[in-house]
C-alpha positions in Angstrom: 62.7 114.1 -49.8 62.6 115.4 -46.2 64.3 113.5 -43.4 64.6 114.1 -39.7 67.5 112.2 -38.2 70.4 112.3 -35.7 73.4 114.3 -36.6 76.8 112.8 -37.5 80.1 114.1 -36.1 81.5 114.9 -39.6 78.5 117.3 -40.1 79.7 119.7 -37.4 81.0 122.3 -39.9 77.7 122.2 -41.9 75.6 122.4 -38.7 77.7 125.4 -37.5 77.1 127.2 -40.8 73.3 126.7 -40.6 73.2 127.8 -37.0 75.4 130.8 -37.6 73.3 132.0 -40.6 70.1 131.6 -38.6 71.6 133.2 -35.5 72.6 136.3 -37.6 69.0 136.7 -38.7 67.7 136.2 -35.2 69.9 138.8 -33.6 69.3 141.4 -36.3 68.5 144.7 -34.7 69.6 143.4 -31.2 73.3 143.1 -31.7 76.1 143.7 -34.2 76.0 140.3 -35.7 78.9 140.9 -38.1 81.1 142.1 -35.2 80.1 139.1 -33.1 80.2 136.5 -35.8 83.5 134.9 -34.9 82.6 134.6 -31.2 79.2 133.1 -32.3 80.9 130.6 -34.6 83.3 129.5 -31.9 80.3 129.0 -29.6 78.4 126.9 -32.1 81.6 124.8 -32.8 82.2 124.2 -29.1 78.6 123.2 -28.4 78.4 120.9 -31.5 81.7 119.2 -30.8 80.5 118.2 -27.3 76.8 117.6 -28.1 76.6 116.4 -31.8 75.3 113.0 -30.8 72.2 114.6 -29.3 71.4 116.9 -32.2 68.4 116.3 -34.5 68.9 117.3 -38.1 66.3 118.1 -40.8 67.4 117.4 -44.3 65.7 118.5 -47.5 66.9 116.9 -50.7 70.0 115.5 -49.0 71.1 119.0 -47.7 71.1 120.0 -44.0 68.4 122.6 -43.7 68.3 122.9 -39.9 69.0 121.4 -36.5 67.7 121.3 -32.9 69.1 120.2 -29.6 68.4 120.0 -25.9 71.6 120.9 -24.2 70.6 119.3 -20.8 68.5 116.5 -22.2 65.5 117.7 -20.2 62.3 119.4 -21.4 64.2 122.5 -22.5 64.9 123.1 -26.1 68.2 124.9 -26.2 68.6 125.2 -30.0 66.4 125.2 -33.1 68.0 126.7 -36.1 66.7 126.6 -39.7 68.6 128.0 -42.7 67.2 131.4 -43.5 66.5 130.5 -47.2 64.2 127.7 -46.1 62.5 129.3 -43.1 58.7 129.2 -43.3 58.7 126.0 -45.4 57.5 123.7 -42.6 61.0 122.2 -41.9 61.1 123.8 -38.5 57.7 122.4 -37.6 58.9 118.9 -38.5 62.0 119.3 -36.4 60.0 120.7 -33.4 57.5 117.9 -33.6 60.3 115.3 -33.6 61.9 117.1 -30.6 58.5 117.2 -28.7 58.0 113.4 -29.3 61.5 112.8 -27.9 60.8 115.0 -24.8 57.5 113.2 -24.2 58.9 109.8 -24.7 61.6 110.5 -22.1 58.8 111.3 -19.6 58.8 115.1 -19.5 55.3 116.6 -19.4 56.3 120.0 -20.8 58.6 121.4 -23.4 60.2 124.8 -22.8 62.1 127.3 -24.9 63.7 130.7 -24.2 64.5 133.4 -26.7 65.2 137.2 -26.7 62.1 139.3 -26.6 62.9 140.9 -30.0 63.0 137.6 -31.8 59.4 138.0 -33.0 59.8 135.2 -35.7 60.7 132.6 -33.1 58.0 133.8 -30.7 55.4 133.6 -33.4 56.7 130.2 -34.5 56.4 128.7 -31.0 53.1 130.4 -30.3 51.7 128.9 -33.6 52.8 125.4 -32.2 50.9 125.8 -28.9 53.6 127.4 -26.7 52.5 130.2 -24.4 54.6 132.8 -22.6 55.6 131.5 -19.1 58.2 134.0 -18.1 59.7 137.3 -18.9 63.1 138.3 -17.6 65.9 140.8 -18.1 69.6 139.9 -17.7 72.9 141.5 -18.4 74.5 139.9 -21.5 78.3 140.5 -21.2 79.0 139.7 -24.9 76.5 142.5 -25.8 77.4 144.7 -22.9 73.7 145.5 -22.2 70.6 144.1 -20.6 68.6 141.7 -22.8 64.9 140.9 -22.3 64.1 137.2 -22.7 60.8 135.3 -23.1 60.3 131.8 -21.8 57.6 129.8 -23.5 56.1 126.5 -22.4 53.9 123.8 -23.9 52.2 121.0 -22.1 52.7 117.9 -24.1 49.6 115.8 -24.6 49.9 112.1 -23.8 47.8 109.9 -26.0 46.3 106.8 -24.4 45.1 103.9 -26.4 41.8 102.4 -25.2 40.0 99.7 -27.0 41.5 100.5 -30.4 41.0 104.2 -30.2 43.4 107.0 -29.4 42.4 109.5 -26.7 44.3 112.7 -26.3 
């Protein structure tokens, strides 16, 4: 059984582990993931300790398979992490759809996400779900001691309107 739900505080270590494993895969070829693992782990722990109540979790068979968050509770998706062993199984799509419904329900017309330009898996995933490139930027990343190119992607969220028993999109 697959479930999308709100995180629980006691799940912070499991959420950190999923995020860290997915992060390692995402930065492969961009950074020394092994060398940065401890710093990344501390970053995940810090974020989750202060934002766990706003994190959405996808569970498969009672096991946490991924999570997503909006750090600023606006239309920007700050995190979407799926355990590498279950990526490409549809769980990320379920989590993204849930996040988009929440963003739309809170009155935001667009959903936005940003990733590094070499994260071709994430770019393809969001493109597949209707996101298009809205910005390109390069910024110095102190932790990597180098410039990193980023891609911003945006999706206009459709609002359905019920008229005489029919849905219009």
